[in-house]
KOLVEX-301668 format. One record per residue (C-alpha): chain; x, y, z. Coordinates in nm, 4 decimals, padded with zeros to 6 digits. Last residue first. Layout:
<'A'; <X; Y; Z>>,
...
END
This chain:
<'A'; <09.2941; 10.3472; 11.6244>>,
<'A'; <09.1393; 10.3785; 11.3324>>,
<'A'; <08.7932; 10.1233; 11.3482>>,
<'A'; <08.7698; 09.8267; 11.1402>>,
<'A'; <08.8174; 09.5718; 11.3835>>,
<'A'; <08.5806; 09.7027; 11.6395>>,
<'A'; <08.3161; 09.7533; 11.3723>>,
<'A'; <08.3896; 09.3850; 11.2563>>,
<'A'; <08.3512; 09.3086; 11.6423>>,
<'A'; <08.0025; 09.4727; 11.6851>>,
<'A'; <07.8671; 09.3039; 11.3158>>,
<'A'; <07.9816; 08.9468; 11.5464>>,
<'A'; <08.2499; 08.7463; 11.3584>>,
<'A'; <08.2993; 08.4672; 11.0903>>,
<'A'; <08.0671; 08.5147; 10.8698>>,
<'A'; <08.2346; 08.8339; 10.6983>>,
<'A'; <08.1529; 09.0126; 10.3761>>,
<'A'; <08.3566; 09.2182; 10.2072>>,
<'A'; <08.5579; 08.9725; 09.9905>>,
<'A'; <08.7106; 09.1849; 09.7288>>,
<'A'; <08.7638; 09.0615; 09.3664>>,
<'A'; <09.0913; 09.1235; 09.2122>>,
<'A'; <09.1439; 09.1087; 08.8368>>,
<'A'; <09.4588; 09.1107; 08.5817>>,
<'A'; <09.4956; 09.1003; 08.2723>>,
<'A'; <09.5067; 09.4969; 08.2630>>,
<'A'; <09.7400; 09.5044; 08.5615>>,
<'A'; <09.6768; 09.8492; 08.7420>>,
<'A'; <09.4763; 09.6354; 09.0425>>,
<'A'; <09.6919; 09.3200; 09.0267>>,
<'A'; <10.0696; 09.5333; 09.0787>>,
<'A'; <09.8440; 09.6893; 09.3921>>,
<'A'; <09.7078; 09.4143; 09.5116>>,
<'A'; <10.0583; 09.2093; 09.4998>>,
<'A'; <10.2416; 09.4613; 09.6294>>,
<'A'; <10.0099; 09.5207; 09.9517>>,
<'A'; <10.0166; 09.0706; 10.0151>>,
<'A'; <10.3966; 09.1497; 10.0026>>,
<'A'; <10.3404; 09.4332; 10.2370>>,
<'A'; <10.2389; 09.1736; 10.4640>>,
<'A'; <10.4800; 09.0265; 10.5162>>,
<'A'; <10.5626; 08.6213; 10.6919>>,
<'A'; <10.8534; 08.5994; 10.9714>>,
<'A'; <10.6634; 08.2946; 11.0982>>,
<'A'; <10.4893; 08.5292; 11.4231>>,
<'A'; <10.3462; 08.7227; 11.1308>>,
<'A'; <10.1555; 08.4176; 10.9718>>,
<'A'; <09.8299; 08.4398; 11.1233>>,
<'A'; <09.7998; 08.8277; 10.9646>>,
<'A'; <09.4545; 08.7961; 10.8671>>,
<'A'; <09.4144; 09.1736; 10.9152>>,
<'A'; <09.6114; 09.1493; 10.5082>>,
<'A'; <09.3903; 08.9030; 10.3881>>,
<'A'; <09.4960; 08.6890; 10.1163>>,
<'A'; <09.4345; 08.4454; 09.8169>>,
<'A'; <09.6606; 08.4957; 09.4986>>,
<'A'; <09.6097; 08.2867; 09.1907>>,
<'A'; <09.8327; 08.3327; 08.9628>>,
<'A'; <09.7991; 08.2434; 08.5225>>,
<'A'; <10.1006; 08.2560; 08.3265>>,
<'A'; <10.0446; 07.8589; 08.1969>>,
<'A'; <10.3415; 07.7979; 08.0983>>,
<'A'; <10.4515; 07.7262; 08.4098>>,
<'A'; <10.3724; 07.9852; 08.7384>>,
<'A'; <10.6437; 08.0668; 08.9422>>,
<'A'; <10.9112; 08.0410; 08.6771>>,
END
């Protein structure tokens, strides 16, 4: 029902930018999709690793495990 006859789904998400958390959005949903897509033979996961909005220092601090 979600994808209709095409059977194709595109999902975009970034768990580090959970800007809709205040509205009840769940980061776990993107994590579940990521796991399912990684395991599926007919799916591709493309990870965008470059950040064009923040300085390298901000990215390094954001990626530190606290």
